Residue, then its C-alpha position, 0 to 999 in steps of 0.5 A: m500500500t505504501t509503495t502504491i501511494a509513493a508511486i502515485a505521489a511520484l507520478w503526481f509530482t512528475g505531472q506537476s513538474l511537467h505542467a510547470t515546465s510547460n507553463q514556463y516554456a509558454l511564458s518564455q515564448q510569450v516574452a520572446a514574442t513580445d520582445r520581437f514585437q517591440k523591436a519590430v515596431e521600434a524599427l518602423t519608426s527609424d529614418k533608415i529604410d533598411i531598418r524599416l524593412g527589417g521591422i516589416y519582415l520581422l512583423e510578418r515572421l511574428a504573424k506566422d509564428s504567433p497566430t494570437d498576435r496576427d491581428t495586432v501585427f496587421a493592425v500595426l502594418s495597416a496603421f503604418l500605411r495610413t500614417h505614411t501615405n496620403a489619399t489627398a496627395c496621391e500619385t500612381p507609381t511609374r517606372t521613373a517614380p516608383a512607390p516607396v520601398d517600405i510601402s510596397a513591402v507592407v502591401a506585399v506582406i498584406g497580399r500574401r497573408e494567409h488569414r482573413g481578418p479585416l484591415d483598416l486601410a481607409r484614406t490610404c494612397l495605394s494607387g498602382m499597388g497589387f493585391r492579387q488573390a489577397y484576403l481582404s474580407g471586411s476591410s475598409f478602403d473608404s476614401a482611399s486613393l486606389s487608381e490602377t490598383l489590382f485586386y485580381s481574384a481577391d476576396l473583398t467580401h463585405a469590403w468598404f470603398h465609400g468615396a474611394t477613387l478607383v479609376g482604372a482599378g482591376f477587380s477581374f474575378a474578384n469576390l465582392t459579395d456585399a461590398e459597398f462602393g457608395g459614392a466611389d469613382l469607378r471610371e474605367t475599372f475592370l469588373d469583368s467576371a467579378n462576383l458583385t452579389n448584393a454589392w452597393f453601387g449607390r451614386t457611383n461613377l462606373a463610366d467606361a467600366y468593363i463589367a462583362n460577365a459580372d454577376f450583379t445578383k441583388a446588387s444596387l445600382i441606384y443613381a449609378n453612372l454607367t455611361s459607355a460601360n460594357l455590360a456584355g454577358a453581365n447578369l443584372s436579372d435581380a439587380v436594383l436599377d433605380h435611375p441609373d444612367l445607361t447612356n451609350i452602354y454596350y450589351d449583347q444577347t447574353t446580358r440579363w436584365p430584370p423582368g420587364y426592364t427595357p434598357p436603352a439601345s446598345r451601341q454597336t461596338p464594345 
């Protein structure tokens, strides 16, 4: 009996020791993650580009190593974009005047992240950037400058673009279910084959947009400007077409309109 009790006690003490060791390891891991986070954030404030880049990539590594810190990491990177870009003084990058290296690096890190938490990118200047196949569900781009920005095949469900400038932006094959574009400038955008189910386009400017084969199921186009837009193959059968401007639009026999709706004559060429 005494031997049995001693054996049980030994097992209990061993279990307690292992539990304490496990807790100590978890604590040390958290301390290490906190230290890495602090160093990365400090690096973002440096006036040296190479140090800022190091901080950006250290945060990316931390987000992968510590899932509990992912939301905080990307909140910091989003804040970096909001404070280091200005939508009111935004220029689209060119070959001779490319975007700042650190801004491009943050955009690249966001573009290849593997989780779907929403980001606050309102009022940022991200013109000419690329978010191909990015997870941006629920993110805010309100009043952002996004001319010629590419969102090819991106997940933008429930995203917000109120008042954003999106001239020439590319949303081909993107999922924009429940996205909101109220008052946005979408001239010359590419929305071909995009999923626009239940999207809101109230008073948006879609002049000259290429919207071929897009799905507008239950989308709202109230007072939207679709002048000269290409709607070939688009599905508007359940869309809310309340006073849209359809002057000089192009559509074909595969374009689907709401029951009883009579569109204006299509122009002859796409």
